[in-house]
C-alpha positions in Angstrom: 131.4 -53.8 -42.7 133.9 -51.5 -40.9 133.4 -50.5 -37.3 135.2 -47.5 -37.6 133.0 -44.1 -38.8 134.6 -41.2 -40.1 133.9 -38.2 -38.7 132.2 -36.8 -41.9 130.0 -40.5 -42.2 128.6 -39.8 -38.6 128.2 -36.0 -39.4 126.3 -37.3 -42.8 123.2 -35.2 -43.4 120.7 -38.1 -43.2 122.5 -39.4 -39.8 120.5 -38.1 -37.1 122.1 -40.1 -34.5 125.6 -38.7 -35.9 124.0 -35.0 -35.5 123.2 -35.4 -31.7 126.6 -36.8 -31.0 128.2 -34.1 -33.0 126.0 -31.7 -30.8 126.7 -33.0 -27.6 130.3 -34.0 -28.2 130.8 -30.0 -29.3 129.0 -28.9 -26.3 131.0 -31.1 -24.3 134.3 -29.9 -25.9 133.7 -26.4 -25.8 132.4 -26.7 -22.5 135.6 -28.1 -20.8 137.6 -25.8 -23.0 135.8 -22.6 -21.4 136.7 -24.4 -17.8 140.4 -24.8 -18.4 140.5 -21.1 -20.1 138.1 -18.5 -18.3 138.9 -18.7 -14.3 136.2 -16.2 -12.3 134.9 -15.4 -9.6 131.6 -17.2 -9.7 129.9 -14.7 -7.3 132.0 -11.6 -8.4 133.2 -9.7 -11.6 137.2 -10.7 -11.4 137.6 -13.0 -14.7 140.8 -13.9 -16.7 141.1 -16.0 -19.7 144.1 -18.2 -20.1 145.7 -15.6 -17.0 144.9 -12.3 -18.4 143.0 -10.5 -16.7 139.9 -9.7 -19.1 137.3 -8.3 -16.3 137.1 -4.8 -18.1 136.3 -6.6 -21.0 133.1 -9.0 -19.1 131.8 -5.8 -16.9 131.3 -3.9 -20.3 129.5 -6.5 -21.6 127.4 -7.3 -18.4 126.6 -3.7 -17.6 125.1 -3.7 -21.1 123.2 -6.9 -20.5 121.7 -5.5 -17.2 120.5 -2.0 -18.8 119.0 -3.8 -21.3 117.5 -6.3 -18.7 116.5 -3.4 -16.6 114.8 -1.5 -19.9 112.6 -4.5 -20.8 111.4 -4.8 -17.3 110.6 -1.1 -16.7 109.2 -0.4 -20.4 108.1 -3.7 -21.1 106.7 -5.4 -18.1 105.9 -2.5 -16.6 108.0 -3.0 -13.2 109.3 -0.3 -11.3 113.1 -1.3 -10.8 116.1 1.3 -10.2 119.3 0.8 -12.0 123.0 0.8 -10.0 125.7 -0.3 -12.4 125.1 -4.3 -12.9 122.6 -4.1 -10.1 118.9 -4.1 -10.6 116.9 -3.1 -7.7 113.8 -4.8 -7.2 111.8 -3.7 -4.0 114.1 -1.6 -1.0 117.2 -3.5 -0.8 116.5 -6.4 -2.6 118.5 -6.9 -5.9 120.0 -9.2 -8.5 123.2 -8.5 -9.7 124.4 -9.4 -13.6 127.9 -10.9 -13.2 130.1 -11.9 -15.9 128.7 -15.5 -15.9 124.9 -14.1 -16.9 126.4 -12.4 -19.8 126.2 -15.1 -22.0 129.0 -15.3 -23.4 129.9 -19.0 -22.9 126.4 -20.1 -24.4 127.2 -17.8 -27.3 131.3 -19.2 -27.8 129.6 -22.5 -27.6 127.2 -21.8 -29.9 129.4 -20.1 -32.6 131.7 -23.4 -32.2 128.3 -26.2 -33.3 128.2 -24.1 -36.3 131.3 -22.9 -37.7 132.6 -26.6 -37.0 129.9 -28.3 -39.0 131.4 -29.6 -42.3 128.7 -30.0 -44.2 127.9 -25.9 -45.1 129.2 -23.2 -46.9 131.4 -20.3 -44.7 128.3 -17.8 -45.8 125.4 -20.4 -44.3 127.4 -20.8 -41.6 128.4 -17.4 -40.3 124.8 -15.9 -41.1 123.4 -18.5 -39.1 125.7 -18.1 -35.8 124.5 -14.6 -36.3 121.2 -15.8 -35.8 121.2 -18.2 -33.2 123.4 -15.3 -31.3 120.8 -13.1 -31.4 117.8 -15.5 -30.3 120.2 -16.7 -27.8 120.7 -12.7 -26.6 117.2 -12.5 -26.5 116.3 -15.5 -24.6 119.2 -14.1 -22.0 117.5 -11.0 -21.5 113.9 -12.8 -20.7 115.7 -15.5 -18.5 117.1 -12.5 -16.5 113.8 -10.5 -16.9 112.3 -13.8 -14.9 114.6 -13.9 -12.6 114.5 -10.8 -11.9 110.6 -10.7 -11.8 110.2 -13.9 -9.4 112.5 -12.6 -7.2 111.2 -9.7 -6.8 107.6 -11.3 -5.9 110.0 -13.8 -3.7 113.8 -13.4 -2.7 113.4 -17.2 -2.2 112.7 -17.8 -5.9 115.7 -16.6 -7.2 117.8 -19.8 -7.1 115.4 -21.9 -8.5 114.8 -19.5 -11.5 118.4 -19.0 -12.0 119.1 -23.0 -12.3 115.8 -23.3 -14.0 116.3 -21.1 -17.1 120.4 -21.6 -17.1 119.2 -24.9 -18.2 116.4 -23.3 -20.8 120.0 -22.3 -22.9 120.7 -25.7 -23.6 117.1 -26.1 -24.5 117.2 -23.0 -26.6 120.7 -24.2 -28.5 119.2 -27.8 -29.3 116.5 -26.3 -30.8 118.6 -23.9 -33.1 120.7 -26.8 -33.8 117.8 -28.8 -35.4 116.4 -26.2 -36.9 120.0 -25.7 -38.5 120.5 -29.5 -39.4 116.7 -29.7 -40.8 116.1 -26.4 -42.7 119.0 -24.5 -43.3 121.6 -26.7 -44.6 119.3 -30.0 -45.3 117.6 -28.0 -47.2 116.2 -30.0 -50.9 116.9 -28.2 -54.0 
């Protein structure tokens, strides 16, 4: 019995531990690559990819995300918040700003890599599930922003706690999507 285990054996359809190791490995590698390639002001809008200014791209995504979150807050959750670019005005001068880091682009990139690099599925399944997962993650991101905005409108001191806890929620949702992928989509018995 060899101590060495190949990547294919580790991620085999029946190896649950290998699947978890694969999930964690891809998440860590994509996170490190993101940190190396993306340079951005965590409190603002400036962002660069490998030294190239991509602020405009991220600003458009932030603007789109803000508009959807504002719409759901006003039309589904019946709040009377105002919109000013990438800023949702809560009450008076209180507001939350949806910066580039709140756009879920990093989480979408991580999830796409997680699915597309998986060795035991057809490209058709990978692409379809990656799209499905991205839709779920986008919906989660809008709900996350709504929770942070609504909670902050009640008490601005809630912002940091709600922002952090819902950020970690992304990884929970990704892990649940991963479990579904492994158990129901890839490991489906004929």
